[in-house]
C-alpha positions as CSV (number, residue, x, y, z in Angstrom):
1,M,75.6,-11.0,-101.6
2,T,78.8,-10.0,-103.2
3,N,82.1,-9.2,-101.5
4,H,81.4,-5.5,-102.2
5,D,78.0,-5.7,-100.5
6,N,79.6,-7.3,-97.4
7,T,82.1,-4.6,-96.9
8,Q,79.6,-1.7,-97.2
9,P,78.2,-2.2,-93.6
10,T,81.7,-2.5,-92.3
11,K,82.7,0.8,-94.0
12,N,79.6,2.5,-92.5
13,L,80.5,1.1,-89.1
14,L,84.1,2.2,-89.3
15,S,82.9,5.6,-90.6
16,A,80.4,5.9,-87.6
17,D,83.2,4.9,-85.2
18,A,85.5,7.5,-86.7
19,D,82.9,10.2,-86.5
20,A,82.1,9.3,-82.8
21,D,85.8,9.3,-82.0
22,A,86.2,12.7,-83.7
23,E,83.3,14.1,-81.8
24,H,84.6,12.7,-78.6
25,L,88.0,14.2,-79.3
26,K,86.4,17.6,-79.9
27,W,84.7,17.4,-76.5
28,V,87.9,16.3,-74.8
29,L,89.7,19.2,-76.4
30,R,87.0,21.7,-75.4
31,L,87.1,20.3,-71.8
32,E,90.8,20.7,-71.6
33,S,90.5,24.3,-73.0
34,V,88.0,25.1,-70.3
35,R,90.1,23.5,-67.6
36,A,93.2,25.5,-68.8
37,Y,91.1,28.7,-68.7
38,A,89.8,27.9,-65.2
39,R,93.4,27.3,-64.0
40,A,94.5,30.7,-65.5
41,Q,91.6,32.5,-63.8
42,A,92.4,30.9,-60.5
43,A,96.0,32.0,-60.8
44,E,95.0,35.5,-61.7
45,T,92.6,35.6,-58.8
46,A,95.4,34.5,-56.4
47,E,97.6,37.2,-57.7
48,F,94.9,39.8,-57.1
49,R,94.3,38.5,-53.6
50,L,98.0,38.8,-52.9
51,L,98.1,42.3,-54.3
52,A,95.0,43.3,-52.2
53,A,96.6,41.9,-49.1
54,T,99.9,43.7,-49.8
55,L,98.0,47.0,-50.4
56,D,95.9,46.5,-47.3
57,R,99.1,46.1,-45.2
58,R,100.5,49.3,-46.8
59,V,97.4,51.3,-46.1
60,K,97.5,50.2,-42.4
61,K,101.1,51.2,-42.2
62,L,100.5,54.6,-43.7
63,E,97.5,55.1,-41.5
64,H,99.7,54.4,-38.5
65,E,102.3,56.8,-39.8
66,L,99.7,59.5,-40.3
67,D,98.3,59.0,-36.8
68,T,101.8,59.3,-35.4
69,I,102.3,62.6,-37.3
70,R,99.0,64.0,-36.3
71,S,99.5,63.2,-32.7
72,S,102.9,65.0,-32.7
73,R,103.3,68.3,-30.9
74,T,104.4,70.1,-34.0
75,W,101.3,69.1,-35.9
76,R,99.0,70.2,-33.1
77,I,100.7,73.6,-32.7
78,G,100.5,74.1,-36.5
79,R,96.8,73.3,-36.6
80,L,96.2,75.7,-33.7
81,V,98.2,78.5,-35.4
82,L,96.8,77.9,-38.9
83,F,93.1,77.5,-37.9
84,P,92.4,81.2,-37.9
85,V,94.2,81.5,-41.3
86,T,92.0,78.7,-42.6
87,L,88.9,80.4,-41.4
88,A,89.9,83.6,-43.1
89,R,90.7,81.8,-46.3
90,I,87.2,80.2,-46.3
91,A,85.5,83.5,-45.6
92,K,87.5,85.2,-48.3
93,N,86.6,82.5,-50.9
94,R,82.9,82.7,-50.0
95,L,82.8,86.5,-50.2
96,G,84.8,86.3,-53.5
97,H,82.3,84.0,-55.1
98,N,79.3,86.3,-54.4
99,D,80.7,88.9,-56.8
């Protein structure tokens, strides 16, 4: 064999190693991309959970304030006074829609 013939298998071997390394690098980069995406999604999920907890506390506070208002004397008197007015308005609307 000539010198040229001896180097051909070495070139093929180096080429195969380079291809394998390139393919491995592609997979590593894909894996890192997926990991980065997963971290971003986890962070976004944590933000939404925090927002949900904050909104839940706000809803509970507003419900408490509404219960306080509705249990007040002024609210109860107002409902008692306006109840007949509400009934009259409902009756008027029902009669008005029959025309």
